[in-house]
N, CA, C, O and the ligand as a Tripos MOL2 file, in Angstrom:
@<TRIPOS>MOLECULE
protein
  277   275    70     0     0
PROTEIN
NO_CHARGES

@<TRIPOS>ATOM
      1 N          -8.6680  170.2540  -98.3760 N.3       1 MET1
      2 CA         -9.7900  169.8180  -97.5360 C.3       1 MET1
      3 C         -10.7170  168.8890  -98.3210 C.2       1 MET1
      4 O         -10.9710  169.0940  -99.5080 O.2       1 MET1
      5 N         -11.2090  167.8730  -97.6320 N.am      2 VAL2
      6 CA        -12.1070  166.9020  -98.2430 C.3       2 VAL2
      7 C         -13.4130  166.9160  -97.4520 C.2       2 VAL2
      8 O         -13.4000  166.9220  -96.2210 O.2       2 VAL2
      9 N         -14.5360  166.9210  -98.1650 N.am      3 THR3
     10 CA        -15.8330  166.8550  -97.4920 C.3       3 THR3
     11 C         -16.5380  165.5780  -97.9210 C.2       3 THR3
     12 O         -16.7180  165.3270  -99.1120 O.2       3 THR3
     13 N         -16.9310  164.7770  -96.9480 N.am      4 THR4
     14 CA        -17.6140  163.5200  -97.2230 C.3       4 THR4
     15 C         -18.8970  163.4660  -96.4050 C.2       4 THR4
     16 O         -18.9220  163.8670  -95.2420 O.2       4 THR4
     17 N         -19.9600  162.9670  -97.0220 N.am      5 THR5
     18 CA        -21.2280  162.8330  -96.3130 C.3       5 THR5
     19 C         -21.5090  161.3640  -96.0420 C.2       5 THR5
     20 O         -21.4500  160.5230  -96.9380 O.2       5 THR5
     21 N         -21.8140  161.0810  -94.7980 N.am      6 TYR6
     22 CA        -22.1310  159.7220  -94.3670 C.3       6 TYR6
     23 C         -23.5780  159.6790  -93.9010 C.2       6 TYR6
     24 O         -24.1480  160.6910  -93.4940 O.2       6 TYR6
     25 N         -24.1630  158.4830  -93.9690 N.am      7 GLN7
     26 CA        -25.5240  158.2880  -93.4840 C.3       7 GLN7
     27 C         -25.4380  157.5430  -92.1570 C.2       7 GLN7
     28 O         -24.8500  156.4640  -92.0790 O.2       7 GLN7
     29 N         -26.0260  158.1220  -91.1230 N.am      8 VAL8
     30 CA        -25.9780  157.5070  -89.7950 C.3       8 VAL8
     31 C         -27.3910  157.1910  -89.3240 C.2       8 VAL8
     32 O         -28.3090  158.0040  -89.4330 O.2       8 VAL8
     33 N         -27.5290  155.9780  -88.7970 N.am      9 GLN9
     34 CA        -28.8230  155.4920  -88.3620 C.3       9 GLN9
     35 C         -28.9250  155.5650  -86.8390 C.2       9 GLN9
     36 O         -27.9520  155.2920  -86.1370 O.2       9 GLN9
     37 N         -30.0890  155.9270  -86.3360 N.am     10 GLY10
     38 CA        -30.3700  155.8120  -84.9100 C.3      10 GLY10
     39 C         -30.3490  157.1100  -84.1300 C.2      10 GLY10
     40 O         -30.6380  157.1080  -82.9330 O.2      10 GLY10
     41 N         -30.0120  158.2250  -84.7770 N.am     11 MET11
     42 CA        -30.0030  159.4950  -84.0390 C.3      11 MET11
     43 C         -31.4320  160.0230  -83.9200 C.2      11 MET11
     44 O         -32.1690  160.0770  -84.9040 O.2      11 MET11
     45 N         -31.8100  160.4110  -82.7050 N.am     12 THR12
     46 CA        -33.1940  160.8510  -82.4920 C.3      12 THR12
     47 C         -33.3250  162.2480  -81.8990 C.2      12 THR12
     48 O         -34.4080  162.8310  -81.9410 O.2      12 THR12
     49 N         -32.2510  162.7930  -81.3500 N.am     13 CYS13
     50 CA        -32.3900  164.1020  -80.7140 C.3      13 CYS13
     51 C         -31.0620  164.8580  -80.7200 C.2      13 CYS13
     52 O         -30.0560  164.3830  -81.2480 O.2      13 CYS13
     53 N         -31.0880  166.0250  -80.1300 N.am     14 GLY14
     54 CA        -29.8980  166.8650  -80.1030 C.3      14 GLY14
     55 C         -28.7370  166.2370  -79.3680 C.2      14 GLY14
     56 O         -27.5760  166.5050  -79.6770 O.2      14 GLY14
     57 N         -29.0520  165.3940  -78.3870 N.am     15 HIS15
     58 CA        -27.9710  164.7290  -77.6570 C.3      15 HIS15
     59 C         -27.2460  163.7450  -78.5620 C.2      15 HIS15
     60 O         -26.0220  163.6300  -78.5150 O.2      15 HIS15
     61 N         -28.0090  163.0410  -79.3820 N.am     16 CYS16
     62 CA        -27.4030  162.1140  -80.3420 C.3      16 CYS16
     63 C         -26.4750  162.9010  -81.2790 C.2      16 CYS16
     64 O         -25.3600  162.4730  -81.5760 O.2      16 CYS16
     65 N         -26.9570  164.0420  -81.7270 N.am     17 VAL17
     66 CA        -26.1810  164.8670  -82.6450 C.3      17 VAL17
     67 C         -24.8670  165.2840  -81.9950 C.2      17 VAL17
     68 O         -23.8130  165.2370  -82.6300 O.2      17 VAL17
     69 N         -24.9300  165.6940  -80.7190 N.am     18 SER18
     70 CA        -23.6730  166.1250  -80.0970 C.3      18 SER18
     71 C         -22.7430  164.9630  -79.8270 C.2      18 SER18
     72 O         -21.5240  165.1270  -79.8890 O.2      18 SER18
     73 N         -23.2920  163.7710  -79.5230 N.am     19 SER19
     74 CA        -22.4390  162.5980  -79.3200 C.3      19 SER19
     75 C         -21.6840  162.2470  -80.5970 C.2      19 SER19
     76 O         -20.4730  162.0280  -80.5780 O.2      19 SER19
     77 N         -22.4150  162.1980  -81.7020 N.am     20 VAL20
     78 CA        -21.7930  161.8610  -82.9850 C.3      20 VAL20
     79 C         -20.7810  162.9360  -83.3750 C.2      20 VAL20
     80 O         -19.6850  162.6290  -83.8430 O.2      20 VAL20
     81 N         -21.1590  164.1950  -83.1770 N.am     21 SER21
     82 CA        -20.2510  165.2960  -83.5230 C.3      21 SER21
     83 C         -18.9550  165.1980  -82.7270 C.2      21 SER21
     84 O         -17.8700  165.4070  -83.2690 O.2      21 SER21
     85 N         -19.0730  164.8780  -81.4330 N.am     22 ALA22
     86 CA        -17.8930  164.8040  -80.5760 C.3      22 ALA22
     87 C         -16.9820  163.6520  -80.9890 C.2      22 ALA22
     88 O         -15.7700  163.8280  -81.1090 O.2      22 ALA22
     89 N         -17.5680  162.4640  -81.2070 N.am     23 GLU23
     90 CA        -16.7560  161.2910  -81.5500 C.3      23 GLU23
     91 C         -16.1050  161.4320  -82.9180 C.2      23 GLU23
     92 O         -14.9100  161.1840  -83.0780 O.2      23 GLU23
     93 N         -16.9000  161.8310  -83.8980 N.am     24 VAL24
     94 CA        -16.3440  161.9650  -85.2470 C.3      24 VAL24
     95 C         -15.3710  163.1440  -85.2900 C.2      24 VAL24
     96 O         -14.3650  163.1040  -85.9980 O.2      24 VAL24
     97 N         -15.6810  164.1900  -84.5280 N.am     25 GLY25
     98 CA        -14.8120  165.3480  -84.4790 C.3      25 GLY25
     99 C         -13.4560  165.0490  -83.8650 C.2      25 GLY25
    100 O         -12.4910  165.7820  -84.0820 O.2      25 GLY25
    101 N         -13.3850  163.9510  -83.0870 N.am     26 ALA26
    102 CA        -12.1340  163.5770  -82.4310 C.3      26 ALA26
    103 C         -11.2300  162.7330  -83.3360 C.2      26 ALA26
    104 O         -10.0830  162.4510  -82.9900 O.2      26 ALA26
    105 N         -11.7600  162.3320  -84.5020 N.am     27 VAL27
    106 CA        -10.9410  161.5520  -85.4400 C.3      27 VAL27
    107 C          -9.8190  162.4530  -85.9640 C.2      27 VAL27
    108 O         -10.0740  163.5870  -86.3700 O.2      27 VAL27
    109 N          -8.5740  161.9520  -85.9570 N.am     28 PRO28
    110 CA         -7.4500  162.7680  -86.4300 C.3      28 PRO28
    111 C          -7.6690  163.2950  -87.8520 C.2      28 PRO28
    112 O          -8.0240  162.5360  -88.7540 O.2      28 PRO28
    113 N          -7.4570  164.5860  -88.0390 N.am     29 GLY29
    114 CA         -7.5770  165.1810  -89.3580 C.3      29 GLY29
    115 C          -8.9270  165.8150  -89.6260 C.2      29 GLY29
    116 O          -9.0830  166.5780  -90.5790 O.2      29 GLY29
    117 N          -9.9230  165.4940  -88.7720 N.am     30 VAL30
    118 CA        -11.2600  166.0520  -88.9750 C.3      30 VAL30
    119 C         -11.2920  167.4870  -88.4650 C.2      30 VAL30
    120 O         -10.8880  167.7690  -87.3370 O.2      30 VAL30
    121 N         -11.7770  168.3880  -89.3130 N.am     31 THR31
    122 CA        -11.8170  169.8030  -88.9290 C.3      31 THR31
    123 C         -13.2340  170.3090  -88.7020 C.2      31 THR31
    124 O         -13.4340  171.3300  -88.0440 O.2      31 THR31
    125 N         -14.2300  169.5890  -89.2520 N.am     32 ASP32
    126 CA        -15.6070  170.0430  -89.0570 C.3      32 ASP32
    127 C         -16.5710  168.8780  -89.2180 C.2      32 ASP32
    128 O         -16.3650  167.9990  -90.0550 O.2      32 ASP32
    129 N         -17.6320  168.8790  -88.4050 N.am     33 VAL33
    130 CA        -18.6820  167.8600  -88.5100 C.3      33 VAL33
    131 C         -20.0210  168.5720  -88.4670 C.2      33 VAL33
    132 O         -20.3140  169.3220  -87.5350 O.2      33 VAL33
    133 N         -20.8360  168.3230  -89.5000 N.am     34 GLN34
    134 CA        -22.1830  168.8870  -89.5360 C.3      34 GLN34
    135 C         -23.1720  167.7400  -89.5730 C.2      34 GLN34
    136 O         -23.1010  166.8780  -90.4490 O.2      34 GLN34
    137 N         -24.1120  167.7270  -88.6020 N.am     35 VAL35
    138 CA        -25.0820  166.6500  -88.5450 C.3      35 VAL35
    139 C         -26.4650  167.1920  -88.8510 C.2      35 VAL35
    140 O         -26.9020  168.1770  -88.2560 O.2      35 VAL35
    141 N         -27.1540  166.5440  -89.7850 N.am     36 ASP36
    142 CA        -28.5430  166.8780  -90.0510 C.3      36 ASP36
    143 C         -29.3930  165.7820  -89.4280 C.2      36 ASP36
    144 O         -29.4680  164.6670  -89.9440 O.2      36 ASP36
    145 N         -30.0270  166.1140  -88.3200 N.am     37 LEU37
    146 CA        -30.7800  165.1110  -87.5620 C.3      37 LEU37
    147 C         -31.9200  164.5070  -88.3750 C.2      37 LEU37
    148 O         -32.1310  163.2950  -88.3430 O.2      37 LEU37
    149 N         -32.6520  165.3400  -89.0980 N.am     38 ALA38
    150 CA        -33.8190  164.8700  -89.8340 C.3      38 ALA38
    151 C         -33.4650  163.8010  -90.8650 C.2      38 ALA38
    152 O         -34.1830  162.8120  -91.0130 O.2      38 ALA38
    153 N         -32.3620  164.0030  -91.5720 N.am     39 SER39
    154 CA        -32.0000  163.0630  -92.6330 C.3      39 SER39
    155 C         -30.9840  162.0270  -92.1740 C.2      39 SER39
    156 O         -30.7890  161.0120  -92.8430 O.2      39 SER39
    157 N         -30.3340  162.2720  -91.0350 N.am     40 GLY40
    158 CA        -29.2900  161.3620  -90.5620 C.3      40 GLY40
    159 C         -27.9790  161.5350  -91.2990 C.2      40 GLY40
    160 O         -27.0800  160.7010  -91.1920 O.2      40 GLY40
    161 N         -27.8740  162.6190  -92.0460 N.am     41 GLN41
    162 CA        -26.6470  162.8330  -92.8100 C.3      41 GLN41
    163 C         -25.6040  163.5690  -91.9720 C.2      41 GLN41
    164 O         -25.8780  164.5850  -91.3320 O.2      41 GLN41
    165 N         -24.4070  163.0120  -92.0070 N.am     42 VAL42
    166 CA        -23.2930  163.5950  -91.2730 C.3      42 VAL42
    167 C         -22.2420  164.0130  -92.3010 C.2      42 VAL42
    168 O         -21.6860  163.1740  -93.0100 O.2      42 VAL42
    169 N         -21.9830  165.2820  -92.3700 N.am     43 THR43
    170 CA        -21.0200  165.8090  -93.3310 C.3      43 THR43
    171 C         -19.7250  166.1380  -92.5940 C.2      43 THR43
    172 O         -19.6950  166.9640  -91.6820 O.2      43 THR43
    173 N         -18.6680  165.4710  -93.0160 N.am     44 VAL44
    174 CA        -17.3870  165.5710  -92.3280 C.3      44 VAL44
    175 C         -16.3680  166.2570  -93.2380 C.2      44 VAL44
    176 O         -16.1710  165.8610  -94.3870 O.2      44 VAL44
    177 N         -15.7410  167.2730  -92.7080 N.am     45 THR45
    178 CA        -14.6530  167.9310  -93.4210 C.3      45 THR45
    179 C         -13.3430  167.5030  -92.7760 C.2      45 THR45
    180 O         -13.1920  167.5500  -91.5550 O.2      45 THR45
    181 N         -12.3970  167.0840  -93.6170 N.am     46 SER46
    182 CA        -11.1220  166.6100  -93.0840 C.3      46 SER46
    183 C          -9.9700  167.0820  -93.9510 C.2      46 SER46
    184 O         -10.1470  167.4900  -95.0990 O.2      46 SER46
    185 N          -8.7870  167.0110  -93.3620 N.am     47 GLU47
    186 CA         -7.5930  167.4880  -94.0640 C.3      47 GLU47
    187 C          -7.1920  166.5510  -95.1940 C.2      47 GLU47
    188 O          -6.6240  166.9770  -96.2000 O.2      47 GLU47
    189 N          -7.5000  165.2530  -95.0130 N.am     48 GLN48
    190 CA         -7.2320  164.2690  -96.0630 C.3      48 GLN48
    191 C          -8.3860  163.2700  -96.0610 C.2      48 GLN48
    192 O          -9.1430  163.2020  -95.0920 O.2      48 GLN48
    193 N          -8.5290  162.4900  -97.1430 N.am     49 PRO49
    194 CA         -9.6270  161.5100  -97.1820 C.3      49 PRO49
    195 C          -9.5570  160.5900  -95.9730 C.2      49 PRO49
    196 O          -8.4800  160.1490  -95.5710 O.2      49 PRO49
    197 N         -10.7260  160.3070  -95.4000 N.am     50 LEU50
    198 CA        -10.7770  159.4670  -94.2040 C.3      50 LEU50
    199 C         -11.0470  158.0230  -94.5860 C.2      50 LEU50
    200 O         -11.6940  157.7360  -95.5930 O.2      50 LEU50
    201 N         -10.5390  157.1240  -93.7600 N.am     51 ASP51
    202 CA        -10.8520  155.7160  -93.9100 C.3      51 ASP51
    203 C         -12.2670  155.5050  -93.3630 C.2      51 ASP51
    204 O         -12.5610  155.8640  -92.2230 O.2      51 ASP51
    205 N         -13.1340  154.9220  -94.1870 N.am     52 THR52
    206 CA        -14.5260  154.7390  -93.7640 C.3      52 THR52
    207 C         -14.6210  153.9580  -92.4600 C.2      52 THR52
    208 O         -15.4720  154.2420  -91.6170 O.2      52 THR52
    209 N         -13.7450  152.9760  -92.3010 N.am     53 ASP53
    210 CA        -13.7830  152.1600  -91.0800 C.3      53 ASP53
    211 C         -13.4510  152.9890  -89.8330 C.2      53 ASP53
    212 O         -13.9510  152.7090  -88.7440 O.2      53 ASP53
    213 N         -12.6150  153.9980  -90.0020 N.am     54 THR54
    214 CA        -12.2940  154.8850  -88.8780 C.3      54 THR54
    215 C         -13.5200  155.6980  -88.4800 C.2      54 THR54
    216 O         -13.8170  155.8680  -87.2980 O.2      54 THR54
    217 N         -14.2260  156.1970  -89.4930 N.am     55 VAL55
    218 CA        -15.4400  156.9660  -89.2300 C.3      55 VAL55
    219 C         -16.5050  156.0480  -88.6310 C.2      55 VAL55
    220 O         -17.2310  156.4270  -87.7110 O.2      55 VAL55
    221 N         -16.5790  154.8380  -89.1730 N.am     56 ARG56
    222 CA        -17.5480  153.8630  -88.6720 C.3      56 ARG56
    223 C         -17.3020  153.5730  -87.1860 C.2      56 ARG56
    224 O         -18.2360  153.4980  -86.3880 O.2      56 ARG56
    225 N         -16.0300  153.4150  -86.8420 N.am     57 ALA57
    226 CA        -15.6710  153.1230  -85.4470 C.3      57 ALA57
    227 C         -16.0690  154.2800  -84.5290 C.2      57 ALA57
    228 O         -16.5430  154.0620  -83.4150 O.2      57 ALA57
    229 N         -15.8710  155.5080  -85.0070 N.am     58 ALA58
    230 CA        -16.2300  156.6830  -84.2040 C.3      58 ALA58
    231 C         -17.7380  156.7740  -84.0120 C.2      58 ALA58
    232 O         -18.2170  157.0670  -82.9160 O.2      58 ALA58
    233 N         -18.4800  156.5210  -85.0820 N.am     59 VAL59
    234 CA        -19.9430  156.5560  -85.0060 C.3      59 VAL59
    235 C         -20.4280  155.4440  -84.0760 C.2      59 VAL59
    236 O         -21.3510  155.6340  -83.2840 O.2      59 VAL59
    237 N         -19.7890  154.2910  -84.1890 N.am     60 ASP60
    238 CA        -20.1160  153.1450  -83.3460 C.3      60 ASP60
    239 C         -19.8540  153.4680  -81.8780 C.2      60 ASP60
    240 O         -20.6420  153.1210  -80.9980 O.2      60 ASP60
    241 N         -18.7360  154.1370  -81.6360 N.am     61 GLU61
    242 CA        -18.3510  154.5370  -80.2800 C.3      61 GLU61
    243 C         -19.4240  155.4700  -79.6760 C.2      61 GLU61
    244 O         -19.6990  155.4240  -78.4770 O.2      61 GLU61
    245 N         -20.0030  156.2930  -80.5150 N.am     62 ALA62
    246 CA        -21.0620  157.2090  -80.0600 C.3      62 ALA62
    247 C         -22.3690  156.4580  -79.8070 C.2      62 ALA62
    248 O         -23.2710  156.9710  -79.1450 O.2      62 ALA62
    249 N         -22.4640  155.2270  -80.3440 N.am     63 GLY63
    250 CA        -23.6570  154.4140  -80.1170 C.3      63 GLY63
    251 C         -24.5950  154.3300  -81.2950 C.2      63 GLY63
    252 O         -25.7600  153.9640  -81.1360 O.2      63 GLY63
    253 N         -24.1040  154.6680  -82.4850 N.am     64 TYR64
    254 CA        -24.9600  154.6650  -83.6730 C.3      64 TYR64
    255 C         -24.3190  153.8510  -84.7800 C.2      64 TYR64
    256 O         -23.1920  153.3720  -84.6560 O.2      64 TYR64
    257 N         -25.0710  153.7060  -85.8750 N.am     65 ASP65
    258 CA        -24.5920  152.8760  -86.9760 C.3      65 ASP65
    259 C         -24.3850  153.6890  -88.2400 C.2      65 ASP65
    260 O         -25.2300  154.4940  -88.6340 O.2      65 ASP65
    261 N         -23.2400  153.4580  -88.8630 N.am     66 LEU66
    262 CA        -22.9850  154.0510  -90.1680 C.3      66 LEU66
    263 C         -23.6490  153.1570  -91.2050 C.2      66 LEU66
    264 O         -23.4260  151.9470  -91.2350 O.2      66 LEU66
    265 N         -24.4590  153.7640  -92.0490 N.am     67 VAL67
    266 CA        -25.1420  153.0040  -93.0950 C.3      67 VAL67
    267 C         -24.2350  152.9750  -94.3090 C.2      67 VAL67
    268 O         -23.7260  154.0090  -94.7410 O.2      67 VAL67
    269 N         -24.0360  151.7830  -94.8580 N.am     68 ASP68
    270 CA        -23.1790  151.6730  -96.0400 C.3      68 ASP68
    271 C         -23.8240  152.3380  -97.2420 C.2      68 ASP68
    272 O         -25.0130  152.1650  -97.5080 O.2      68 ASP68
    273 N         -23.0260  153.0910  -97.9510 N.am     69 ALA69
    274 CA        -23.5380  153.8130  -99.1200 C.3      69 ALA69
    275 C         -23.7910  152.8450 -100.2560 C.2      69 ALA69
    276 O         -24.2250  153.2560 -101.3320 O.2      69 ALA69
    277 CU        -30.6590  161.5560  -78.7600 Cu       70 CU70
@<TRIPOS>BOND
     1     1     2 1
     2     2     3 1
     3     3     4 2
     4     3     5 am
     5     5     6 1
     6     6     7 1
     7     7     8 2
     8     7     9 am
     9     9    10 1
    10    10    11 1
    11    11    12 2
    12    11    13 am
    13    13    14 1
    14    14    15 1
    15    15    16 2
    16    15    17 am
    17    17    18 1
    18    18    19 1
    19    19    20 2
    20    19    21 am
    21    21    22 1
    22    22    23 1
    23    23    24 2
    24    23    25 am
    25    25    26 1
    26    26    27 1
    27    27    28 2
    28    27    29 am
    29    29    30 1
    30    30    31 1
    31    31    32 2
    32    31    33 am
    33    33    34 1
    34    34    35 1
    35    35    36 2
    36    35    37 am
    37    37    38 1
    38    38    39 1
    39    39    40 2
    40    39    41 am
    41    41    42 1
    42    42    43 1
    43    43    44 2
    44    43    45 am
    45    45    46 1
    46    46    47 1
    47    47    48 2
    48    47    49 am
    49    49    50 1
    50    50    51 1
    51    51    52 2
    52    51    53 am
    53    53    54 1
    54    54    55 1
    55    55    56 2
    56    55    57 am
    57    57    58 1
    58    58    59 1
    59    59    60 2
    60    59    61 am
    61    61    62 1
    62    62    63 1
    63    63    64 2
    64    63    65 am
    65    65    66 1
    66    66    67 1
    67    67    68 2
    68    67    69 am
    69    69    70 1
    70    70    71 1
    71    71    72 2
    72    71    73 am
    73    73    74 1
    74    74    75 1
    75    75    76 2
    76    75    77 am
    77    77    78 1
    78    78    79 1
    79    79    80 2
    80    79    81 am
    81    81    82 1
    82    82    83 1
    83    83    84 2
    84    83    85 am
    85    85    86 1
    86    86    87 1
    87    87    88 2
    88    87    89 am
    89    89    90 1
    90    90    91 1
    91    91    92 2
    92    91    93 am
    93    93    94 1
    94    94    95 1
    95    95    96 2
    96    95    97 am
    97    97    98 1
    98    98    99 1
    99    99   100 2
   100    99   101 am
   101   101   102 1
   102   102   103 1
   103   103   104 2
   104   103   105 am
   105   105   106 1
   106   106   107 1
   107   107   108 2
   108   107   109 am
   109   109   110 1
   110   110   111 1
   111   111   112 2
   112   111   113 am
   113   113   114 1
   114   114   115 1
   115   115   116 2
   116   115   117 am
   117   117   118 1
   118   118   119 1
   119   119   120 2
   120   119   121 am
   121   121   122 1
   122   122   123 1
   123   123   124 2
   124   123   125 am
   125   125   126 1
   126   126   127 1
   127   127   128 2
   128   127   129 am
   129   129   130 1
   130   130   131 1
   131   131   132 2
   132   131   133 am
   133   133   134 1
   134   134   135 1
   135   135   136 2
   136   135   137 am
   137   137   138 1
   138   138   139 1
   139   139   140 2
   140   139   141 am
   141   141   142 1
   142   142   143 1
   143   143   144 2
   144   143   145 am
   145   145   146 1
   146   146   147 1
   147   147   148 2
   148   147   149 am
   149   149   150 1
   150   150   151 1
   151   151   152 2
   152   151   153 am
   153   153   154 1
   154   154   155 1
   155   155   156 2
   156   155   157 am
   157   157   158 1
   158   158   159 1
   159   159   160 2
   160   159   161 am
   161   161   162 1
   162   162   163 1
   163   163   164 2
   164   163   165 am
   165   165   166 1
   166   166   167 1
   167   167   168 2
   168   167   169 am
   169   169   170 1
   170   170   171 1
   171   171   172 2
   172   171   173 am
   173   173   174 1
   174   174   175 1
   175   175   176 2
   176   175   177 am
   177   177   178 1
   178   178   179 1
   179   179   180 2
   180   179   181 am
   181   181   182 1
   182   182   183 1
   183   183   184 2
   184   183   185 am
   185   185   186 1
   186   186   187 1
   187   187   188 2
   188   187   189 am
   189   189   190 1
   190   190   191 1
   191   191   192 2
   192   191   193 am
   193   193   194 1
   194   194   195 1
   195   195   196 2
   196   195   197 am
   197   197   198 1
   198   198   199 1
   199   199   200 2
   200   199   201 am
   201   201   202 1
   202   202   203 1
   203   203   204 2
   204   203   205 am
   205   205   206 1
   206   206   207 1
   207   207   208 2
   208   207   209 am
   209   209   210 1
   210   210   211 1
   211   211   212 2
   212   211   213 am
   213   213   214 1
   214   214   215 1
   215   215   216 2
   216   215   217 am
   217   217   218 1
   218   218   219 1
   219   219   220 2
   220   219   221 am
   221   221   222 1
   222   222   223 1
   223   223   224 2
   224   223   225 am
   225   225   226 1
   226   226   227 1
   227   227   228 2
   228   227   229 am
   229   229   230 1
   230   230   231 1
   231   231   232 2
   232   231   233 am
   233   233   234 1
   234   234   235 1
   235   235   236 2
   236   235   237 am
   237   237   238 1
   238   238   239 1
   239   239   240 2
   240   239   241 am
   241   241   242 1
   242   242   243 1
   243   243   244 2
   244   243   245 am
   245   245   246 1
   246   246   247 1
   247   247   248 2
   248   247   249 am
   249   249   250 1
   250   250   251 1
   251   251   252 2
   252   251   253 am
   253   253   254 1
   254   254   255 1
   255   255   256 2
   256   255   257 am
   257   257   258 1
   258   258   259 1
   259   259   260 2
   260   259   261 am
   261   261   262 1
   262   262   263 1
   263   263   264 2
   264   263   265 am
   265   265   266 1
   266   266   267 1
   267   267   268 2
   268   267   269 am
   269   269   270 1
   270   270   271 1
   271   271   272 2
   272   271   273 am
   273   273   274 1
   274   274   275 1
   275   275   276 2
@<TRIPOS>SUBSTRUCTURE
     1 MET1         2 RESIDUE 1 A MET
     2 VAL2         6 RESIDUE 1 A VAL
     3 THR3        10 RESIDUE 1 A THR
     4 THR4        14 RESIDUE 1 A THR
     5 THR5        18 RESIDUE 1 A THR
     6 TYR6        22 RESIDUE 1 A TYR
     7 GLN7        26 RESIDUE 1 A GLN
     8 VAL8        30 RESIDUE 1 A VAL
     9 GLN9        34 RESIDUE 1 A GLN
    10 GLY10       38 RESIDUE 1 A GLY
    11 MET11       42 RESIDUE 1 A MET
    12 THR12       46 RESIDUE 1 A THR
    13 CYS13       50 RESIDUE 1 A CYS
    14 GLY14       54 RESIDUE 1 A GLY
    15 HIS15       58 RESIDUE 1 A HIS
    16 CYS16       62 RESIDUE 1 A CYS
    17 VAL17       66 RESIDUE 1 A VAL
    18 SER18       70 RESIDUE 1 A SER
    19 SER19       74 RESIDUE 1 A SER
    20 VAL20       78 RESIDUE 1 A VAL
    21 SER21       82 RESIDUE 1 A SER
    22 ALA22       86 RESIDUE 1 A ALA
    23 GLU23       90 RESIDUE 1 A GLU
    24 VAL24       94 RESIDUE 1 A VAL
    25 GLY25       98 RESIDUE 1 A GLY
    26 ALA26      102 RESIDUE 1 A ALA
    27 VAL27      106 RESIDUE 1 A VAL
    28 PRO28      110 RESIDUE 1 A PRO
    29 GLY29      114 RESIDUE 1 A GLY
    30 VAL30      118 RESIDUE 1 A VAL
    31 THR31      122 RESIDUE 1 A THR
    32 ASP32      126 RESIDUE 1 A ASP
    33 VAL33      130 RESIDUE 1 A VAL
    34 GLN34      134 RESIDUE 1 A GLN
    35 VAL35      138 RESIDUE 1 A VAL
    36 ASP36      142 RESIDUE 1 A ASP
    37 LEU37      146 RESIDUE 1 A LEU
    38 ALA38      150 RESIDUE 1 A ALA
    39 SER39      154 RESIDUE 1 A SER
    40 GLY40      158 RESIDUE 1 A GLY
    41 GLN41      162 RESIDUE 1 A GLN
    42 VAL42      166 RESIDUE 1 A VAL
    43 THR43      170 RESIDUE 1 A THR
    44 VAL44      174 RESIDUE 1 A VAL
    45 THR45      178 RESIDUE 1 A THR
    46 SER46      182 RESIDUE 1 A SER
    47 GLU47      186 RESIDUE 1 A GLU
    48 GLN48      190 RESIDUE 1 A GLN
    49 PRO49      194 RESIDUE 1 A PRO
    50 LEU50      198 RESIDUE 1 A LEU
    51 ASP51      202 RESIDUE 1 A ASP
    52 THR52      206 RESIDUE 1 A THR
    53 ASP53      210 RESIDUE 1 A ASP
    54 THR54      214 RESIDUE 1 A THR
    55 VAL55      218 RESIDUE 1 A VAL
    56 ARG56      222 RESIDUE 1 A ARG
    57 ALA57      226 RESIDUE 1 A ALA
    58 ALA58      230 RESIDUE 1 A ALA
    59 VAL59      234 RESIDUE 1 A VAL
    60 ASP60      238 RESIDUE 1 A ASP
    61 GLU61      242 RESIDUE 1 A GLU
    62 ALA62      246 RESIDUE 1 A ALA
    63 GLY63      250 RESIDUE 1 A GLY
    64 TYR64      254 RESIDUE 1 A TYR
    65 ASP65      258 RESIDUE 1 A ASP
    66 LEU66      262 RESIDUE 1 A LEU
    67 VAL67      266 RESIDUE 1 A VAL
    68 ASP68      270 RESIDUE 1 A ASP
    69 ALA69      274 RESIDUE 1 A ALA
    70 CU70       277 GROUP 0 **** ****
């Protein structure tokens, strides 16, 4: 298992959190998504390392922006 933390911009409420959780959670190999609304940090657990662009696309699909580390 691999755990990676991403910074996501634009989330303002619980609905944003569930949108991001649903989209990122649907990425193949992802087993867990934890979103901290206050900090914008999204911690993703996956079976293998994820391609950042795949995560970016999922976050984008939810309507938010992945901040480059
Ligand atoms: Cu919201």
